[in-house]
C-alpha positions as CSV (number, residue, x, y, z in Angstrom):
1,M,-13.0,8.9,32.4
2,E,-11.7,7.0,29.3
3,Q,-13.7,7.8,26.2
4,E,-15.5,4.9,24.5
5,R,-13.6,3.7,21.4
6,E,-15.1,4.8,18.1
7,Q,-16.7,2.2,15.9
8,W,-17.5,1.5,12.3
9,G,-21.1,2.1,11.3
10,S,-21.3,-1.5,9.9
11,K,-19.2,-4.5,9.1
12,M,-19.5,-3.7,5.4
13,G,-18.2,-0.2,6.2
14,F,-15.1,-1.7,7.7
15,I,-14.6,-4.1,4.8
16,I,-15.0,-1.2,2.3
17,A,-12.4,0.8,4.2
18,A,-10.0,-2.1,4.5
19,V,-10.3,-2.8,0.7
20,G,-9.9,0.9,0.1
21,S,-6.6,0.8,2.0
22,A,-5.5,-2.4,0.2
23,V,-6.4,-1.1,-3.3
24,G,-3.7,1.4,-4.1
25,L,-1.3,2.5,-6.9
26,G,0.5,-0.9,-6.9
27,N,-2.7,-2.7,-8.0
28,I,-2.9,-0.4,-11.1
29,W,0.7,0.0,-12.1
30,R,2.7,-2.9,-10.5
31,F,0.6,-6.0,-10.6
32,P,-0.1,-6.3,-14.3
33,Y,3.6,-6.1,-15.2
34,L,4.4,-8.5,-12.4
35,V,2.1,-11.1,-13.9
36,Y,3.5,-10.6,-17.4
37,S,7.2,-10.8,-16.3
38,N,6.7,-13.8,-14.1
39,G,5.1,-16.5,-16.3
40,G,1.8,-14.9,-17.3
41,G,-1.1,-17.3,-16.4
42,A,1.4,-19.6,-14.7
43,F,2.0,-16.9,-12.1
44,L,-1.5,-17.5,-10.7
45,I,-0.2,-20.7,-9.1
46,P,2.3,-19.0,-6.7
47,Y,0.1,-16.0,-6.4
48,F,-2.9,-17.9,-5.0
49,F,-0.7,-20.1,-2.9
50,A,0.8,-16.9,-1.4
51,I,-2.7,-15.5,-0.8
52,F,-3.8,-18.6,1.2
53,T,-0.5,-19.1,3.1
54,A,0.5,-15.5,3.8
55,G,-2.0,-12.9,2.7
56,I,-5.2,-14.3,4.4
57,P,-3.3,-15.7,7.5
58,L,-1.6,-12.3,8.2
59,L,-4.9,-10.5,7.6
60,I,-6.6,-12.8,10.2
61,L,-3.7,-12.2,12.5
62,E,-3.9,-8.4,12.3
63,Y,-7.7,-8.3,12.4
64,G,-7.7,-10.7,15.3
65,V,-5.1,-8.9,17.4
66,G,-6.6,-5.5,16.8
67,H,-10.1,-6.7,17.6
68,K,-9.1,-8.7,20.7
69,F,-6.9,-6.1,22.3
70,R,-9.1,-3.1,21.2
71,G,-6.3,-0.7,20.3
72,S,-4.0,0.8,17.7
73,T,-1.1,-1.3,16.6
74,P,1.2,-0.2,19.5
75,L,-1.5,-0.5,22.1
76,S,-2.7,-4.0,20.8
77,I,0.8,-5.4,20.8
78,A,1.7,-3.8,24.2
79,K,-1.4,-5.4,25.7
80,G,-0.2,-8.8,24.4
81,N,3.4,-8.2,25.7
82,K,4.7,-4.9,26.9
83,K,8.3,-5.8,25.9
84,W,7.2,-6.0,22.2
85,E,5.5,-2.6,22.2
86,W,8.2,-1.1,19.9
87,L,7.1,-3.5,17.2
88,G,3.7,-1.7,17.1
89,W,5.4,1.7,16.8
90,W,7.6,0.8,13.9
91,P,4.9,0.2,11.3
92,S,3.0,3.3,12.6
93,I,6.1,5.4,12.0
94,N,6.7,3.7,8.6
95,A,3.1,4.6,7.7
96,F,3.8,8.3,8.3
97,I,7.1,8.1,6.3
98,I,5.2,6.4,3.4
99,L,2.6,9.1,3.6
100,C,5.2,11.8,3.1
101,Y,6.3,10.4,-0.3
102,Y,2.9,9.0,-1.3
103,S,1.6,12.5,-1.2
104,M,4.1,13.4,-3.9
105,I,3.0,10.6,-6.2
106,L,-0.6,11.7,-5.8
107,S,0.4,15.3,-6.5
108,W,1.8,14.0,-9.8
109,A,-1.5,12.3,-10.5
110,I,-3.5,15.5,-9.7
111,N,-1.3,17.5,-12.1
112,Y,-1.5,14.9,-14.8
113,L,-5.3,14.8,-14.5
114,R,-5.1,18.5,-15.5
115,F,-2.5,17.8,-18.2
116,S,-4.7,15.0,-19.7
117,F,-7.4,17.4,-20.9
118,F,-4.9,19.2,-23.2
119,K,-2.3,16.4,-23.5
120,S,0.2,18.9,-22.2
121,W,3.0,16.4,-22.2
122,G,3.4,16.9,-26.0
123,S,5.2,14.6,-28.3
124,D,7.9,13.6,-25.8
125,P,6.2,12.4,-22.5
126,N,9.5,11.1,-21.2
127,G,11.3,14.4,-21.5
128,F,8.3,16.3,-20.3
129,F,8.0,14.2,-17.1
130,Y,11.7,14.3,-16.0
131,N,12.7,17.7,-17.3
132,N,9.7,20.0,-17.6
133,F,7.5,18.6,-14.8
134,L,9.9,17.2,-12.2
135,N,12.8,19.4,-13.0
136,L,14.9,16.4,-11.9
137,S,18.3,17.3,-10.5
138,S,21.5,15.4,-11.3
139,S,21.8,13.5,-8.0
140,P,20.2,12.8,-4.6
141,F,22.5,15.3,-3.0
142,Q,21.5,18.2,-5.3
143,L,18.1,19.4,-4.2
144,G,17.4,21.9,-7.0
145,G,14.6,24.3,-6.5
146,I,11.0,23.8,-5.3
147,V,8.6,22.7,-8.0
148,F,5.5,24.7,-6.9
149,V,2.9,22.8,-8.9
150,I,4.0,19.6,-7.2
151,L,4.1,21.4,-3.8
152,F,0.5,22.6,-4.4
153,G,-0.6,19.1,-5.1
154,I,1.0,17.8,-1.9
155,A,-0.7,20.5,0.1
156,L,-4.0,19.6,-1.5
157,L,-3.6,15.9,-0.6
158,W,-2.7,16.6,3.0
159,G,-5.7,18.9,3.1
160,V,-8.0,16.1,1.9
161,N,-6.4,13.7,4.5
162,W,-7.1,16.2,7.2
163,F,-10.7,16.8,6.2
164,I,-11.5,13.1,6.1
165,C,-9.7,11.9,9.2
166,F,-10.7,15.0,11.3
167,R,-14.3,13.9,11.0
168,G,-13.5,10.5,12.6
169,I,-14.0,6.8,11.7
170,K,-17.8,6.6,10.9
171,S,-18.4,10.1,9.7
172,G,-15.1,10.6,7.9
173,I,-13.2,7.5,6.8
174,E,-16.2,5.1,6.3
175,K,-18.3,7.6,4.5
176,V,-15.6,8.7,2.1
177,N,-14.6,5.1,1.3
178,K,-18.3,4.2,0.6
179,V,-18.2,6.9,-2.1
180,L,-14.7,6.7,-3.5
181,L,-14.3,2.9,-3.7
182,P,-17.5,2.2,-5.8
183,V,-16.6,5.2,-8.0
184,L,-13.1,3.9,-8.5
185,I,-14.2,0.4,-9.4
186,S,-16.9,1.9,-11.8
187,I,-14.3,4.1,-13.6
188,M,-11.9,1.1,-13.9
189,I,-14.7,-1.1,-15.3
190,F,-15.5,1.7,-17.9
191,I,-11.7,1.9,-18.8
192,V,-11.6,-1.9,-19.2
193,I,-14.7,-2.0,-21.4
194,K,-13.2,0.7,-23.7
195,S,-9.8,-0.8,-23.7
196,V,-10.7,-4.4,-24.6
197,N,-12.4,-3.0,-27.7
198,L,-9.3,-1.2,-28.9
199,E,-7.4,-2.6,-31.9
200,G,-4.7,-5.0,-30.7
201,A,-6.3,-5.5,-27.2
202,S,-6.3,-9.2,-27.7
203,L,-2.6,-9.2,-28.4
204,G,-1.9,-7.5,-25.1
205,L,-4.2,-9.9,-23.2
206,N,-2.7,-13.0,-24.9
207,T,0.7,-11.8,-23.9
208,L,-0.4,-11.2,-20.4
209,F,-2.1,-14.5,-19.6
210,T,-0.4,-17.0,-21.8
211,P,1.3,-19.3,-19.3
212,D,5.0,-20.0,-19.2
213,W,5.0,-23.1,-16.9
214,S,8.8,-23.1,-16.7
215,M,8.7,-19.9,-14.6
216,V,6.8,-21.7,-11.8
217,L,10.0,-23.6,-10.9
218,K,12.0,-20.4,-10.3
219,P,12.3,-19.2,-6.7
220,K,12.3,-15.5,-7.8
221,V,8.8,-15.9,-9.1
222,W,7.5,-17.2,-5.8
223,V,9.3,-14.4,-4.0
224,A,7.6,-11.9,-6.4
225,A,4.2,-13.6,-5.6
226,Y,4.6,-13.4,-1.9
227,G,5.9,-9.8,-2.1
228,Q,2.9,-8.7,-4.2
229,V,0.4,-10.3,-1.8
230,F,2.2,-8.9,1.2
231,F,2.5,-5.4,0.0
232,S,-0.8,-5.0,-1.8
233,L,-2.9,-6.0,1.3
234,S,-1.6,-3.2,3.6
235,I,-0.1,-5.8,5.9
236,A,2.5,-4.8,8.5
237,M,1.8,-1.0,8.1
238,G,-0.1,-0.5,11.3
239,I,-3.4,-0.1,9.3
240,M,-5.3,-3.4,9.7
241,M,-4.9,-3.8,13.4
242,T,-6.0,-0.2,13.9
243,Y,-9.0,-0.5,11.6
244,S,-10.1,-3.8,13.2
245,S,-10.0,-2.2,16.7
246,Y,-12.9,-0.1,15.7
247,L,-15.1,-3.1,15.0
248,P,-18.1,-4.1,17.2
249,K,-17.4,-6.9,19.7
250,K,-19.3,-9.4,17.7
251,T,-17.9,-9.3,14.1
252,D,-17.1,-12.1,11.7
253,I,-13.3,-11.6,11.6
254,N,-12.3,-14.7,9.5
255,N,-14.8,-14.0,6.7
256,S,-13.8,-10.3,6.6
257,A,-10.2,-11.3,6.0
258,F,-11.2,-13.5,3.0
259,M,-13.5,-10.9,1.6
260,T,-10.8,-8.2,1.8
261,A,-8.2,-10.4,0.2
262,F,-10.4,-11.5,-2.7
263,A,-11.8,-8.1,-3.3
264,N,-8.3,-6.7,-3.6
265,C,-7.3,-9.7,-5.9
266,G,-10.3,-9.0,-8.1
267,F,-9.4,-5.4,-8.6
268,E,-5.8,-6.3,-9.4
269,F,-7.0,-8.6,-12.3
270,L,-9.5,-5.9,-13.5
271,C,-6.6,-3.5,-13.7
272,S,-4.4,-6.0,-15.5
273,I,-7.0,-6.5,-18.2
274,G,-7.3,-2.7,-18.8
275,V,-3.5,-2.0,-18.7
276,F,-2.5,-4.8,-21.1
277,S,-5.4,-4.1,-23.5
278,I,-4.0,-0.6,-23.8
279,L,-0.4,-1.8,-24.1
280,G,-1.6,-4.2,-26.8
281,Y,-3.1,-1.3,-28.7
282,M,0.2,0.6,-28.4
283,A,2.2,-2.4,-29.6
284,T,-0.1,-2.8,-32.6
285,I,0.0,0.8,-33.9
286,Q,3.8,0.9,-33.4
287,N,4.1,-2.6,-35.0
288,V,6.3,-3.9,-32.1
289,S,5.9,-6.6,-29.5
290,V,4.0,-6.0,-26.3
291,G,7.3,-6.6,-24.4
292,E,8.8,-3.5,-26.0
293,V,6.1,-1.2,-24.5
294,A,5.3,-3.0,-21.3
295,T,6.7,-1.5,-18.1
296,S,5.5,-0.8,-14.5
297,G,5.5,1.9,-11.9
298,I,5.8,5.6,-12.6
299,G,7.2,4.8,-16.1
300,L,3.9,3.2,-17.0
301,A,1.7,5.8,-15.5
302,F,3.4,9.0,-16.3
303,I,5.3,8.2,-19.5
304,V,4.0,5.2,-21.4
305,F,0.3,5.8,-20.9
306,P,0.4,9.5,-21.7
307,Q,2.2,8.5,-24.9
308,I,-0.6,6.1,-25.7
309,F,-3.4,8.6,-24.8
310,S,-1.8,11.0,-27.3
311,T,-2.4,8.5,-30.1
312,M,-6.1,7.9,-29.3
313,G,-7.6,11.2,-30.3
314,V,-10.6,12.5,-28.3
315,I,-11.1,9.2,-26.6
316,G,-7.6,9.5,-25.3
317,N,-8.5,12.6,-23.4
318,V,-11.4,10.8,-21.8
319,I,-9.5,7.6,-20.9
320,G,-6.5,9.6,-19.8
321,A,-8.5,11.8,-17.4
322,L,-10.3,8.7,-16.0
323,F,-7.0,6.8,-15.6
324,F,-5.4,9.6,-13.5
325,L,-8.7,10.0,-11.6
326,C,-8.4,6.3,-10.7
327,L,-4.8,6.9,-9.4
328,I,-6.0,9.8,-7.3
329,F,-9.0,7.9,-5.8
330,A,-6.9,4.7,-5.1
331,G,-4.3,6.9,-3.5
332,I,-6.7,8.8,-1.3
333,T,-8.3,5.7,0.2
334,S,-4.8,4.3,0.9
335,S,-3.4,7.6,2.3
336,V,-6.3,8.1,4.6
337,S,-5.6,4.6,6.2
338,L,-2.0,5.5,6.6
339,T,-2.9,8.8,8.3
340,E,-5.2,6.9,10.7
341,A,-2.6,4.3,11.5
342,A,-0.2,7.0,12.6
343,A,-2.8,9.2,14.4
344,A,-4.5,6.3,16.3
345,A,-1.2,5.3,17.8
346,I,-0.5,8.8,19.2
347,I,-4.1,9.2,20.4
348,D,-4.0,5.9,22.3
349,K,-0.5,6.5,23.8
350,F,-0.8,10.1,25.0
351,G,-4.5,10.6,25.3
352,F,-4.5,13.7,23.1
353,E,-7.7,14.9,21.4
354,R,-8.3,13.3,18.0
355,K,-8.8,16.6,16.1
356,K,-5.6,18.1,17.5
357,V,-3.5,15.0,16.6
358,I,-4.9,14.9,13.0
359,T,-4.2,18.6,12.5
360,I,-0.6,18.4,13.8
361,I,0.1,15.2,11.8
362,C,-1.1,16.8,8.6
363,I,0.8,20.1,9.1
364,V,4.1,18.3,10.0
365,G,3.5,15.8,7.2
366,F,3.1,18.6,4.7
367,L,6.3,20.3,5.8
368,L,8.3,17.1,5.6
369,S,6.7,16.2,2.2
370,S,7.9,19.5,0.8
371,I,11.4,17.9,0.4
372,F,9.8,15.7,-2.2
373,A,8.7,18.7,-4.2
374,T,12.3,19.5,-5.0
375,G,14.3,18.5,-8.0
376,A,15.7,15.5,-6.0
377,G,12.2,14.3,-4.9
378,L,12.2,11.3,-7.3
379,Y,15.5,10.1,-5.9
380,F,14.3,10.3,-2.3
381,L,11.1,8.5,-3.3
382,D,12.9,5.7,-5.1
383,I,15.5,5.0,-2.3
384,I,13.2,5.4,0.7
385,D,10.4,3.3,-0.8
386,N,12.8,0.5,-1.7
387,F,14.2,0.3,1.9
388,I,10.9,0.8,3.7
389,N,9.3,-2.0,1.6
390,N,12.1,-4.5,1.5
391,Y,13.5,-4.0,5.0
392,G,11.0,-2.1,7.1
393,I,7.7,-3.7,6.2
394,V,9.0,-7.2,5.5
395,V,10.8,-7.3,8.9
396,V,7.7,-6.1,10.7
397,G,5.6,-8.8,9.1
398,L,8.2,-11.4,10.0
399,L,8.3,-10.2,13.6
400,E,4.5,-10.1,13.8
401,A,4.4,-13.7,12.8
402,I,7.1,-14.6,15.4
403,F,5.3,-12.6,18.0
404,I,2.0,-14.3,17.5
405,G,3.5,-17.7,16.6
406,Y,5.8,-18.0,19.6
407,I,4.9,-15.4,22.2
408,I,1.1,-14.9,22.2
409,K,0.6,-18.4,20.5
410,P,-1.6,-18.8,17.4
411,K,-4.2,-20.7,19.3
412,T,-5.1,-17.6,21.4
413,I,-5.9,-15.5,18.3
414,R,-7.5,-18.4,16.4
415,K,-9.8,-19.2,19.4
416,H,-10.8,-15.5,19.6
417,T,-11.6,-15.1,15.9
418,N,-13.4,-18.5,15.7
419,S,-15.6,-17.6,18.6
420,I,-17.2,-14.7,16.7
421,S,-16.9,-16.0,13.1
422,Y,-19.2,-18.2,11.1
423,F,-16.3,-19.7,9.2
424,K,-13.9,-21.4,11.6
425,I,-10.2,-21.6,10.8
426,G,-8.3,-24.7,11.7
427,K,-4.7,-25.6,12.7
428,W,-3.5,-24.9,9.2
429,W,-3.5,-21.2,10.2
430,D,-1.2,-22.0,13.2
431,L,1.2,-23.7,10.8
432,A,1.1,-20.8,8.3
433,I,1.8,-18.2,11.1
434,K,4.6,-20.3,12.8
435,Y,6.4,-21.7,9.8
436,I,5.2,-20.9,6.2
437,T,4.8,-17.1,6.4
438,P,7.9,-16.3,8.4
439,G,9.9,-18.8,6.3
440,M,8.9,-17.0,3.0
441,L,9.4,-13.5,4.5
442,L,12.8,-14.5,5.8
443,F,13.7,-15.8,2.4
444,M,12.5,-12.5,0.8
445,L,14.6,-10.5,3.3
446,I,17.8,-12.5,2.6
447,Q,17.3,-12.2,-1.2
448,S,16.9,-8.5,-0.9
449,F,20.0,-8.1,1.3
450,L,22.1,-10.3,-1.0
451,T,21.0,-8.4,-4.0
452,E,22.0,-5.2,-2.2
453,L,25.4,-6.5,-1.5
454,K,26.1,-7.6,-5.1
455,S,25.3,-4.1,-6.5
456,P,24.0,-0.9,-4.9
457,Y,20.3,-0.3,-5.6
458,E,19.7,1.3,-9.0
459,G,23.4,2.4,-9.1
460,Y,23.0,5.0,-6.4
461,S,26.1,6.0,-4.4
462,V,26.7,4.1,-1.2
463,W,26.4,7.3,0.8
464,A,22.9,8.0,-0.7
465,L,21.7,4.5,0.2
466,I,23.1,4.8,3.7
467,L,21.6,8.2,4.4
468,Y,18.2,8.0,2.7
469,G,17.7,4.2,2.9
470,W,19.3,2.6,5.9
471,G,19.1,5.9,7.7
472,V,15.3,6.1,7.4
473,V,14.9,2.4,8.5
474,G,17.2,2.9,11.4
475,F,15.4,6.1,12.4
476,G,12.1,4.2,12.5
477,I,13.5,1.5,14.8
478,L,15.2,4.1,17.1
479,V,12.1,6.2,17.5
480,S,9.9,3.1,18.0
481,I,12.1,2.0,20.9
482,L,12.2,5.5,22.5
483,I,8.4,6.0,22.4
484,S,7.8,2.5,23.8
485,K,9.8,3.5,26.9
486,K,7.2,6.2,27.8
487,P,4.3,5.1,30.1
488,W,0.8,4.8,28.7
489,E,-1.9,7.4,29.5
490,K,-4.9,6.5,31.7
491,N,-3.9,2.9,32.4
492,K,-4.5,2.0,28.8
493,L,-2.7,-1.3,29.1
494,S,-5.3,-2.5,31.7
495,S,-8.3,-1.4,29.5
496,E,-10.7,-3.9,27.9
497,V,-9.4,-7.0,26.2
498,L,-12.0,-9.3,24.5
499,D,-12.0,-12.9,25.7
500,A,-12.9,-15.7,23.3
């Protein structure tokens, strides 16, 4: 007899978990610089346009499909059309691949939380990070040795993922998100309050939000806006369909999508205020422009910010520790959702027991992640992340929009979500799914590919990009097709589908 599908304890528990998945490292270290480098306040025009024409429509799509077909991403899509099942496996496999390198970044944050108490990075955070901490090798083909402090952090992260997901949806993922997300937001609010009172904070904020209206006319700014919205909401990663499949039958889907999108948006702006207040302080004490100290990604988190914390005295120890704690909490809520996306697909397909699947995934994940604890780990991260994001996730999102827009038909999902939602969506959603969203994603995909043709990504050798970039993308597609050929356990494809 088929076991009854697990459910969230409440709608709010689902929204908190969905927001926890969306709120990740990119909100803290990517979005602020993106706003600054793409027109400041003027960036808000393409950003909010992207939220309403891509972010929210795709969230409604994934929530609606997962809820209607009551399954993980592969099962939900297979119930819609068996020939498209492979499209459900691809993001689930991508989720596992992302987890493997995401665990390395969280290991860095765990170690830097420890470093922040004593400012162990010394007077040269740049040299410390690349040489002393990462022990960076000279190329992607030279592994170097294992960095055991990083390996330990990776093991700890996989252990945390196992502990949370092993306990299930309601008792594990929901409970942990209800603790971690409020704590994360509270810590970030504290950092912002302290940051805006620093000398030079207003300089940083003025630099961030002063609009450059000429930037709005540039296509690359619109591509950046759509890319940020797309990546920051955990769309096309197998997460949101899986999460929504655990919702009760009568749940307001449309409103949940809006709440998730705007909660994520609010956290991004909160992070921006904190980050640029601190960068304004750094620029002031060094007597340089904010542009000279502003950056994003790992350079901001593990080089620029440690340098700033070193100039702050005792308060730098406090803000530094809280900042890295934010990275850890944001990373855990996201990594748990990635673990669940991969595990739910296997559980649904093969009928294996949940605890066994979670245990195997975490053991295998740790073993594969150990390659990122070598001296070449940063190279692997950089190449794989670029190709997974620009080609893996974008293509999945594009195909999802085509699948619903032209195979299932938008009206089918819209009718379902409207039947259980207080806020009804109109035919604008159909237009977004059929034309606007796929049009922008196709444009992003073409832009990425043309850029790749002009010059190899970050100057890496062609062989490194083929092996670690295109190879990983191709592997995901191949495995997706092979798994989709295997029959489903226990007549899963004929199991419950909710009618509008």
